[in-house]
C-alpha positions in Angstrom: -31.8 7.9 5.1 -30.9 10.6 7.7 -27.5 9.0 8.2 -26.8 9.0 4.5 -27.9 12.6 4.1 -25.7 13.5 7.1 -22.7 11.8 5.4 -23.3 13.7 2.2 -23.5 17.0 4.0 -20.3 16.3 6.0 -18.5 15.4 2.7 -19.6 18.7 1.1 -18.5 20.7 4.1 -15.1 18.9 4.1 -14.7 19.6 0.4 -15.5 23.3 0.8 -13.1 23.6 3.7 -10.4 21.9 1.8 -10.9 24.1 -1.2 -10.8 27.2 1.0 -7.8 26.1 3.1 -5.9 25.2 0.0 -5.5 28.9 -0.9 -3.8 29.8 2.4 -0.2 29.3 3.4 -0.8 27.5 6.7 1.0 24.4 7.9 -1.7 23.3 10.3 -5.0 21.5 10.3 -6.2 18.1 9.1 -4.6 16.2 6.2 -6.6 13.3 4.8 -4.5 10.6 3.1 -5.6 7.4 1.3 -2.9 4.8 1.2 -2.5 1.1 0.2 -3.1 -1.6 2.8 -0.4 -2.2 5.3 1.5 -5.2 4.0 1.9 -3.6 0.5 3.9 -0.7 2.0 4.0 0.5 5.6 4.4 4.3 5.7 3.7 4.7 9.5 7.3 5.2 10.4 7.4 8.2 8.0 4.1 9.5 9.3 5.6 9.4 12.8 8.6 11.5 11.7 6.4 13.8 9.7 4.2 14.5 12.7 7.3 15.1 14.8 8.4 17.8 12.4 4.9 19.2 11.8 3.1 18.9 15.2 0.2 21.2 14.1 -0.9 18.9 11.3 -3.3 16.1 12.2 -3.4 13.0 9.9 -6.5 11.1 8.9 -5.4 7.8 7.3 -7.6 5.6 5.1 -5.8 2.2 4.4 -7.5 0.5 1.5 -6.8 -0.9 -2.0 -10.0 0.8 -3.1 -9.6 4.2 -4.7 -11.0 7.1 -2.7 -12.5 9.7 -5.0 -9.9 12.5 -4.7 -11.7 14.3 -7.6 -14.6 14.8 -5.1 -12.0 15.6 -2.5 -12.9 12.9 -0.1 -9.2 12.9 0.7 -6.4 15.5 0.2 -3.6 13.1 -0.9 -3.5 9.6 -2.3 -0.7 7.1 -2.5 -1.8 4.9 -5.4 -0.5 2.1 -7.5 -0.8 2.5 -11.3 0.9 3.2 -14.6 -0.1 6.9 -14.7 -2.0 9.4 -12.6 -5.7 9.9 -13.4 -7.0 13.2 -14.9 -7.1 16.2 -12.6 -4.5 14.8 -10.2 -0.9 16.0 -9.9 2.1 14.6 -8.2 4.9 12.3 -8.9 6.0 8.6 -9.1 7.9 7.7 -5.9 9.4 4.5 -7.4 8.6 0.8 -7.7 7.1 -1.6 -5.2 8.2 -5.1 -6.2 6.8 -8.4 -5.2 8.9 -11.5 -4.6 8.3 -14.9 -3.0 8.9 -15.4 0.7 8.5 -18.0 3.5 9.4 -17.9 7.1 12.5 -19.7 8.4 10.3 -21.8 10.7 8.1 -22.9 7.8 11.1 -23.9 5.7 12.5 -25.9 8.7 9.2 -27.8 8.8 9.5 -29.1 5.3 10.9 -32.6 4.5 14.6 -33.1 3.8 15.5 -32.5 0.1 12.3 -30.6 -0.4 11.4 -29.0 -3.7 9.0 -26.2 -4.7 6.3 -28.8 -5.3 6.2 -29.3 -1.5 5.3 -25.7 -0.8 2.0 -24.6 0.7 0.9 -21.5 -1.0 -0.9 -18.5 0.4 -2.7 -16.3 -2.2 -4.3 -12.8 -1.9 -7.8 -13.5 -3.2 -7.8 -10.4 -5.5 -4.8 -11.7 -7.4 -5.7 -15.3 -7.5 -6.9 -15.0 -11.1 -4.0 -12.9 -12.3 -0.5 -12.6 -11.0 -0.5 -15.8 -8.9 -2.1 -18.2 -11.4 -0.1 -16.8 -14.4 3.1 -17.3 -12.4 2.0 -20.8 -11.3 1.3 -21.8 -14.8 4.9 -21.1 -15.9 6.8 -22.2 -12.7 4.9 -24.6 -10.4 3.0 -27.8 -11.3 -0.2 -28.3 -9.3 0.4 -25.7 -6.6 -1.1 -26.5 -3.3 -3.0 -23.4 -2.2 -3.9 -23.6 1.5 -5.2 -20.1 2.0 -6.9 -17.5 -0.2 -6.8 -14.4 2.0 -9.0 -11.4 1.9 -6.3 -8.8 2.5 -2.6 -8.3 2.1 -2.1 -8.0 5.9 -3.8 -11.4 6.2 -1.2 -12.8 3.7 1.7 -11.3 5.6 0.4 -12.6 8.9 -0.1 -16.1 7.5 3.5 -16.2 6.1 5.0 -14.8 9.4 3.0 -17.5 11.3 4.6 -20.2 9.2 1.6 -21.3 7.3 3.3 -21.3 3.9 4.8 -19.4 0.9 3.4 -16.2 -0.7 4.1 -13.3 -3.0 4.9 -10.3 -0.8 6.1 -6.7 -1.2 9.8 -6.8 -0.8 9.7 -3.3 0.8 7.7 -4.9 3.7 9.2 -8.4 3.7 12.7 -7.1 4.2 11.6 -5.6 7.5 11.3 -9.1 8.9 14.5 -10.9 9.5 12.7 -14.3 9.8 11.5 -14.2 6.2 13.6 -15.8 3.4 13.5 -14.9 -0.3 12.8 -17.9 -2.5 13.2 -18.7 -6.2 16.5 -16.7 -6.4 14.7 -13.5 -5.6 12.8 -13.4 -8.9 10.5 -10.4 -9.2 7.0 -11.7 -9.7 5.3 -8.3 -10.1 6.1 -4.6 -9.7 3.9 -1.5 -9.4 4.6 2.2 -9.6 3.6 4.1 -6.5 2.2 7.6 -7.1 1.9 10.4 -4.6 -1.0 12.6 -5.9 -3.3 15.4 -5.0 -6.1 17.3 -6.7 -5.0 20.3 -8.8 -7.1 22.6 -6.6 -5.0 21.6 -3.5 -1.5 21.7 -5.0 -0.9 25.1 -3.5 -2.0 24.1 0.0 1.0 24.5 2.3 0.0 21.3 4.2 -0.1 19.3 1.0 3.1 20.7 -0.4 4.9 20.1 2.9 3.7 16.5 3.1 4.5 15.7 -0.6 8.0 17.2 -0.3 8.6 15.2 2.9 7.5 11.9 1.3 9.6 12.5 -1.9 12.7 13.1 0.2 12.3 10.3 2.7 10.5 7.3 1.1 13.0 4.8 -0.2 11.8 2.4 -2.9 13.6 0.2 -5.4 
């Protein structure tokens, strides 16, 4: 109970500080960011460059597919997939993150000669098993052999890189690995808009504006 109360107090203090700091033109302090899991999109190279250009800003990164409550100002900025931004949030769409089908060269070399798609071992992210994956399977693959239902996108990526099988992966990430091969003629299985958003109360914060401008100028999506 005491721990829970302490967390609530800390959250309220952080919120008050964020609101207060949002009204001053300072490019220093902490910037709390919620981003998708690594494997969907890896932004750390950009974070590194942002920190090099802005050494007085400390980043606090929350990697999750769950939505942090920016309306309660648990974080200052969210990178979020969706069709449109929620109420009270402002920002812009950075572009599309597209999913295609990939396997490692080592895995493909392990398949029998004259193999077909029916020989593939499939790796599926558990949260999409009832949606994207199965809908695509119904139209394109008879009796797919699913060998792994992974809890997270990084698990899916690791399994594919290890040569366990074939999976739907973010092209933005898969193309960073020279040992991965696009299958099915590079068909796009799914695509999601990536939004860069902040709360209306923080849109004049110099830290927030500096970060959002940097990301808009430097993140390259399809």
